[in-house]
C-alpha positions as CSV (number, residue, x, y, z in Angstrom):
1,M,-7.6,-32.2,32.6
2,M,-5.4,-32.6,35.7
3,I,-2.0,-34.2,35.3
4,D,-1.1,-36.7,37.9
5,H,1.9,-35.8,39.9
6,E,4.0,-39.0,39.0
7,T,3.5,-37.8,35.4
8,L,4.6,-34.1,36.2
9,Y,7.5,-35.1,38.2
10,R,8.8,-37.4,35.3
11,A,8.1,-34.7,32.7
12,A,9.8,-32.2,35.0
13,G,12.8,-34.4,35.3
14,V,13.4,-34.4,31.8
15,S,12.5,-30.9,31.2
16,A,15.3,-30.0,33.8
17,L,17.7,-32.3,31.9
18,G,16.8,-30.4,28.7
19,A,17.4,-27.1,30.8
20,V,20.9,-28.4,31.4
21,V,21.7,-29.2,27.9
22,A,20.3,-25.7,26.6
23,F,22.3,-23.7,29.4
24,V,25.4,-25.2,28.7
25,A,24.9,-25.0,25.0
26,S,23.9,-21.3,25.4
27,A,27.1,-20.8,27.5
28,I,29.3,-22.4,24.8
29,A,27.8,-20.1,22.1
30,L,28.1,-17.0,24.3
31,A,31.9,-17.8,24.6
32,L,32.0,-18.1,20.8
33,F,30.4,-15.0,20.3
34,F,32.7,-13.0,22.7
35,G,35.6,-15.1,21.6
36,G,35.3,-13.5,18.2
37,A,33.9,-16.7,16.3
38,G,31.1,-14.6,14.6
39,Q,28.1,-12.7,15.1
40,F,26.2,-15.9,14.3
41,W,26.4,-17.2,17.9
42,G,24.8,-14.2,19.7
43,P,21.4,-15.2,18.2
44,V,22.3,-18.9,18.7
45,N,22.7,-18.0,22.4
46,D,19.6,-15.9,22.7
47,V,17.5,-18.9,21.2
48,L,19.4,-21.3,23.5
49,I,18.5,-19.2,26.6
50,S,14.8,-19.2,25.7
51,I,14.9,-22.9,25.4
52,W,16.2,-22.9,29.0
53,L,13.7,-20.5,30.4
54,I,10.8,-22.6,28.9
55,A,12.3,-25.9,30.0
56,L,12.3,-24.6,33.6
57,L,8.6,-24.1,33.7
58,L,7.9,-28.2,34.2
59,P,10.4,-28.0,37.3
60,M,8.8,-25.0,38.7
61,L,5.3,-26.7,38.5
62,A,6.8,-29.9,40.1
63,V,8.3,-28.0,42.7
64,Y,4.9,-26.3,43.5
65,A,3.1,-29.8,43.2
66,L,5.6,-31.3,45.7
67,A,5.9,-28.4,48.3
68,G,2.9,-26.0,47.6
69,D,0.9,-27.7,50.4
70,Q,3.5,-27.3,53.0
71,A,4.9,-24.0,51.8
72,G,1.5,-22.3,51.4
73,L,0.5,-19.1,49.4
74,W,4.1,-17.7,49.4
75,L,5.2,-20.5,47.3
76,K,2.2,-20.2,45.0
77,V,3.2,-16.5,44.4
78,V,6.9,-17.3,43.7
79,T,6.0,-19.9,41.4
80,I,3.6,-17.9,39.4
81,A,6.1,-14.9,39.3
82,A,9.1,-17.3,38.2
83,M,7.0,-19.2,35.5
84,A,5.7,-15.4,34.1
85,G,9.2,-14.1,34.4
86,A,10.6,-17.1,32.3
87,V,8.3,-16.6,29.7
88,L,8.8,-13.0,29.6
89,G,12.7,-13.6,29.4
90,A,12.3,-16.4,26.5
91,V,9.8,-14.3,24.4
92,G,12.1,-11.2,24.8
93,Q,15.1,-13.3,23.7
94,L,13.0,-14.5,20.6
95,L,11.8,-11.1,19.8
96,L,15.5,-10.0,19.9
97,V,16.5,-12.6,17.4
98,G,13.5,-11.7,15.2
99,G,14.5,-8.1,15.0
100,V,11.1,-6.9,16.7
101,I,13.2,-5.3,19.7
102,D,16.4,-3.9,20.1
103,L,19.2,-5.1,22.5
104,Q,18.5,-2.5,24.9
105,T,14.9,-3.5,25.3
106,S,16.0,-7.1,25.5
107,F,17.9,-6.1,28.8
108,V,14.7,-5.2,30.3
109,T,12.9,-8.4,29.3
110,G,15.6,-10.3,30.2
111,G,16.3,-8.7,33.6
112,L,12.5,-8.5,34.5
113,G,12.4,-12.1,33.4
114,I,15.4,-13.7,35.3
115,L,14.7,-11.6,38.6
116,P,11.7,-13.9,39.5
117,V,13.5,-17.1,38.4
118,V,16.4,-16.1,40.7
119,I,13.9,-15.5,43.7
120,W,12.3,-19.1,42.9
121,M,15.8,-20.3,43.1
122,I,16.2,-18.9,46.5
123,A,12.8,-20.2,47.5
124,L,14.3,-23.7,46.7
125,V,17.1,-22.9,49.0
126,V,14.3,-22.5,51.8
127,L,12.5,-25.4,50.7
128,A,15.5,-27.9,50.9
129,G,16.8,-26.3,54.0
130,P,14.5,-25.5,56.9
131,M,11.2,-26.8,55.4
132,D,13.0,-30.1,54.4
133,A,10.6,-30.3,51.4
134,L,13.1,-30.8,48.7
135,P,16.7,-32.8,48.7
136,A,19.2,-30.8,50.5
137,T,21.4,-31.1,47.3
138,V,18.9,-28.9,45.3
139,G,19.1,-26.2,47.8
140,W,23.0,-26.1,48.2
141,L,23.5,-26.1,44.3
142,A,20.9,-23.3,44.1
143,A,22.6,-21.3,46.6
144,A,26.1,-22.2,45.1
145,A,24.9,-21.1,41.7
146,I,23.4,-17.6,43.0
147,M,26.7,-17.1,45.0
148,L,29.0,-17.7,42.2
149,V,26.9,-15.5,40.0
150,I,27.5,-12.7,42.1
151,V,31.5,-13.9,42.2
152,G,31.4,-13.7,38.4
153,A,29.7,-10.2,38.4
154,V,32.3,-9.0,40.8
155,T,35.2,-10.6,39.1
156,T,34.3,-9.3,35.6
157,S,33.9,-5.7,37.3
158,I,37.6,-6.2,38.0
159,T,39.0,-8.1,34.9
160,T,37.7,-9.5,32.0
161,G,40.6,-11.8,31.7
162,P,41.2,-15.4,32.8
163,P,40.0,-14.9,36.3
164,S,36.6,-13.7,34.9
165,W,36.4,-16.7,32.6
166,L,37.2,-19.0,35.3
167,A,34.3,-17.5,37.5
168,W,31.8,-17.8,34.6
169,L,32.8,-21.4,34.2
170,A,32.2,-22.2,37.6
171,V,28.8,-20.4,37.1
172,V,27.9,-22.7,34.2
173,V,29.2,-25.8,36.2
174,A,27.0,-24.8,39.3
175,F,23.9,-24.2,37.3
176,A,24.4,-27.6,35.4
177,L,24.7,-29.4,38.6
178,W,21.6,-27.6,40.2
179,M,19.3,-28.1,37.3
180,G,20.9,-32.0,37.3
181,S,20.0,-32.3,41.1
182,L,16.4,-31.2,40.0
183,A,16.4,-33.6,37.1
184,T,17.4,-36.5,39.5
185,S,15.1,-35.4,42.2
186,F,12.2,-35.9,39.8
187,L,13.4,-38.9,37.9
188,G,14.1,-41.0,40.8
189,P,11.8,-42.6,43.1
190,T,8.5,-40.6,43.3
191,P,8.8,-37.8,45.5
192,A,7.0,-37.9,48.7
């Protein structure tokens, strides 16, 4: 049974909103964990990251439904890889929480899972920019989020003090805005 595009777009919009909530909550849990509020917050962060990755699956499908014909095979490959990566990352985090894998192994599943999701975000920049298949805001915010991750990583390599905290706060805000723009793109008038 095929889902019609309008239903998929609406579900993707709601799912993207869920992704915003899960991502922001995971950032708070991670800050509490590293801030010394207790070991409890580490697994909470891991579960919330899993929820975030799973919540991105419907937006990934919706973007492909919207732009796949225009973009062609490359978007299909990127979408499948991103969806597989999101599932791998989510399962890896849950296996870590369940004690099935150790922290080092979760770095592998997490890294291999997140990389294709980041590539999908880069694809959104292309789809929103030169291809004009998505709202420009989605592309600009995806690009800003990716760039701010780089700034956060560089800042943290220099200091773990307030400049690093501010850089990562900017990352959380950028990701929330980007996912929010995806949500509004799919919850607004039916995309063309």
